[in-house]
C-alpha positions as CSV (number, residue, x, y, z in Angstrom):
1,M,64.0,143.7,185.8
2,R,62.2,144.1,182.4
3,K,64.7,147.0,181.0
4,L,67.9,143.8,181.6
5,F,64.7,141.7,179.5
6,L,64.6,144.2,177.0
7,L,68.6,145.1,176.5
8,A,69.0,141.5,176.8
9,L,66.4,140.6,174.0
10,I,67.8,143.5,171.8
11,T,71.5,142.4,172.0
12,T,70.4,138.7,171.0
13,I,68.2,140.3,168.0
14,I,71.2,142.0,167.2
15,I,74.0,139.1,167.6
16,S,71.6,136.6,165.6
17,S,70.9,139.2,162.7
18,C,74.5,139.8,162.0
19,K,75.4,135.8,162.2
20,K,72.6,135.3,160.0
21,S,74.2,138.2,157.9
22,T,77.8,137.2,157.7
23,D,76.0,133.0,157.1
24,D,74.8,134.4,154.0
25,F,77.7,135.6,152.8
26,Q,79.5,132.7,153.5
27,T,76.9,130.1,151.7
28,I,78.2,129.9,148.7
29,P,81.8,128.8,148.0
30,L,83.7,129.9,144.5
31,S,83.5,126.2,143.7
32,D,79.8,126.2,143.2
33,Y,80.2,128.5,140.4
34,Y,83.6,127.6,139.2
35,P,83.7,123.2,139.5
36,L,87.4,122.7,138.7
37,Q,87.9,118.7,138.2
38,V,90.2,116.8,136.5
39,G,88.3,115.6,133.0
40,K,85.8,118.0,133.6
41,Y,85.3,120.4,129.8
42,I,82.8,122.9,128.6
43,T,82.5,123.5,125.0
44,Y,81.8,126.6,123.3
45,N,81.4,128.7,120.3
46,L,83.7,131.0,119.8
47,D,83.0,134.5,117.7
48,S,86.3,136.2,117.0
49,T,85.8,140.1,116.3
50,V,88.9,141.3,114.3
51,F,89.7,144.5,112.1
52,I,90.8,143.4,108.6
53,N,92.4,145.5,106.0
54,F,93.8,148.7,107.8
55,G,91.3,148.8,110.3
56,T,88.7,149.9,108.2
57,K,86.1,146.9,108.3
58,D,85.2,144.4,111.1
59,T,84.6,140.7,110.7
60,V,83.6,137.9,113.0
61,I,85.7,135.0,112.5
62,K,83.5,131.8,114.0
63,Y,85.1,128.7,115.4
64,Q,84.2,126.3,118.3
65,V,86.3,125.4,121.4
66,K,87.0,123.1,124.2
67,H,88.1,124.1,127.9
68,Q,89.3,121.0,129.4
69,V,90.8,120.6,132.8
70,D,93.6,118.2,132.1
71,A,95.8,118.0,135.7
72,Q,96.1,119.0,138.6
73,I,99.3,121.1,139.0
74,T,101.0,123.6,141.1
75,D,101.5,127.1,140.1
76,N,104.5,129.1,140.6
77,L,103.6,130.4,143.9
78,G,103.4,126.9,145.2
79,R,99.8,127.0,145.4
80,P,97.4,123.8,144.4
81,A,96.3,124.7,140.7
82,Y,94.8,122.9,137.6
83,R,96.1,123.1,134.2
84,I,93.0,123.6,131.3
85,L,94.1,123.1,127.5
86,R,91.9,124.9,124.9
87,Y,91.0,123.0,122.1
88,I,89.5,124.1,118.8
89,R,87.8,123.4,115.3
90,K,86.8,125.1,112.9
91,T,83.4,123.3,112.5
92,A,81.6,120.1,114.5
93,A,82.8,118.4,111.4
94,N,86.8,119.1,112.0
95,P,89.2,117.4,114.4
96,W,89.9,119.1,118.2
97,V,93.5,120.5,118.0
98,P,95.1,121.9,121.3
99,D,96.1,125.5,120.8
100,N,96.7,127.1,124.4
101,T,97.4,126.4,127.9
102,F,95.7,128.3,130.6
103,M,95.8,127.4,134.8
104,A,92.8,128.1,136.8
105,V,93.9,129.0,141.0
106,P,91.2,128.0,143.6
107,T,93.1,130.2,146.1
108,G,89.8,130.2,148.6
109,T,88.8,133.6,148.3
110,S,89.2,133.6,144.3
111,I,89.6,132.2,141.4
112,E,92.6,133.5,139.8
113,F,92.8,133.0,135.8
114,I,96.5,132.6,134.2
115,E,95.9,133.8,130.5
116,N,98.4,134.8,128.0
117,N,101.1,135.3,131.3
118,M,98.0,137.5,132.8
119,R,96.6,136.8,136.4
120,L,92.9,137.9,136.2
121,I,90.8,137.7,139.5
122,K,87.4,135.7,138.4
123,L,85.7,135.2,140.6
124,A,85.9,136.6,144.4
125,S,84.6,136.4,147.8
126,P,81.5,136.8,148.8
127,I,79.1,135.6,146.4
128,R,76.6,138.6,146.4
129,N,74.8,141.5,144.4
130,G,76.8,144.0,143.9
131,F,80.3,143.0,145.9
132,S,83.1,144.1,143.5
133,W,86.6,144.1,143.5
134,K,89.9,144.6,141.1
135,G,89.7,142.1,138.5
136,H,92.6,143.2,137.2
137,R,94.5,143.9,139.8
138,Y,97.8,141.4,139.1
139,V,98.0,142.5,135.6
140,D,101.2,144.7,134.0
141,I,98.9,146.9,132.2
142,Y,102.0,149.1,130.5
143,G,104.0,146.0,130.8
144,V,101.9,144.5,127.8
145,D,100.8,147.9,127.1
146,M,97.1,147.2,127.8
147,R,96.0,150.3,129.2
148,Y,92.3,150.2,128.6
149,L,92.7,146.9,131.1
150,E,93.3,150.0,133.7
151,D,91.2,149.9,137.0
152,W,88.0,147.6,135.8
153,D,85.8,147.1,138.8
154,Y,84.3,143.9,138.8
155,T,80.6,143.6,140.1
156,Y,78.4,140.7,141.0
157,D,74.9,141.1,139.6
158,S,71.9,139.0,138.5
159,L,72.3,136.9,141.3
160,N,70.9,132.9,141.0
161,T,69.2,133.9,137.4
162,K,68.1,132.0,134.7
163,I,69.0,132.2,131.0
164,T,68.9,130.5,128.2
165,L,72.2,130.1,125.3
166,G,70.3,128.8,122.6
167,A,68.8,125.6,122.8
168,I,70.3,125.4,126.6
169,M,68.0,126.9,129.5
170,V,70.8,127.2,132.0
171,D,69.7,127.3,135.9
172,S,71.2,129.7,138.5
173,T,73.8,131.9,137.2
174,L,75.6,135.2,138.0
175,K,76.3,137.7,136.1
176,V,80.5,139.6,136.4
177,A,80.0,143.0,134.7
178,Q,83.4,143.9,134.2
179,R,83.2,147.0,132.1
180,D,80.8,149.3,130.1
181,E,82.9,152.2,129.0
182,V,82.6,154.2,126.2
183,L,85.3,157.1,125.8
184,G,84.7,160.4,123.2
185,N,81.8,160.5,120.9
186,P,81.6,157.2,118.2
187,S,79.0,158.9,116.3
188,D,82.0,162.0,115.5
189,P,84.1,160.9,112.6
190,N,86.4,163.0,113.1
191,S,87.8,162.4,116.5
192,Y,88.7,159.6,118.8
193,H,87.1,157.7,120.8
194,E,87.4,154.1,122.3
195,I,84.9,151.3,123.8
196,N,85.3,148.9,126.4
197,Y,83.1,146.1,127.7
198,G,83.7,143.3,129.5
199,A,80.7,140.7,131.4
200,E,80.4,136.7,131.9
201,R,78.1,134.7,133.2
202,Y,78.6,131.1,135.6
203,A,76.2,128.5,135.9
204,K,76.1,127.2,138.9
205,G,77.4,123.2,138.8
206,I,79.0,124.2,134.9
207,G,81.3,127.0,135.1
208,L,81.8,129.9,133.0
209,V,78.9,129.5,130.3
210,F,78.8,133.0,128.4
211,R,81.6,135.7,127.7
212,N,81.4,138.8,125.8
213,F,84.4,141.3,125.3
214,L,84.8,144.0,123.2
215,H,87.8,146.8,123.0
216,V,87.3,149.0,120.1
217,E,90.3,152.1,119.6
218,Y,88.7,154.5,116.8
219,Q,91.4,156.6,115.3
220,P,89.7,160.0,113.2
221,P,91.5,160.9,109.5
222,R,95.3,162.5,109.4
223,P,96.4,164.1,106.8
224,G,97.3,161.4,104.1
225,V,96.0,158.6,106.1
226,G,93.0,157.6,106.9
227,A,90.4,156.6,110.1
228,Y,90.7,153.1,110.9
229,R,89.8,150.8,113.9
230,Q,92.1,148.5,116.2
231,G,91.1,146.0,119.0
232,Y,89.6,142.8,118.9
233,G,86.2,141.3,120.3
234,V,85.2,137.6,122.2
235,K,82.5,135.9,122.0
236,L,82.1,132.4,123.9
237,T,78.2,131.1,124.0
238,M,78.3,127.5,126.1
239,I,76.9,124.8,123.3
240,D,77.9,121.2,125.6
241,H,79.7,120.4,129.1
242,N,79.9,117.3,131.4
């Protein structure tokens, strides 16, 4: 009788533990970190890194951009989606000018973001440290000649952490580590190297509050051709939201 009691107790503990673990994974809906409502906006400082003078010099061009949820629509697969308009200006003294359109698709198990005809999986379930997914699985990397985006593992890191963005303290953020890769030897000016980096932070109840992306390819000098770099960088830092 005692053995049967112990067996029942152990079974109950195991089932309860498994249920609790499963419940923990399901307690954080993606919409907590990626709220989508018509009229919602986030304003950012944008630092755009470009290579000029035939790739011999890099420079950072500064703007302000605003991402605003414009309307609820349907994507080409018939799924509910949201159209997001991007506005841009040089400084706060300049008027906003619309310059791009994005689309966000909450699928229930992921948040897809369509930008420049690329469908990216920005967030995925379950939200927990260490969970990873292929963020670029839908990107035709060869069709758009973006092979550097191949096989990126997006991974949750630093869940429920506070960060400071300028004068703004942001509670309860999570980090999506996307890539931190160096190919070749950047210290050798006579050999090719490539740098790929991507990371984003999302805040509970707000959405994307920080993004840092960099892709650089260095071509060493050849007879008659000097060394040069090509690529681009994007850094978004939230300065306002509603």
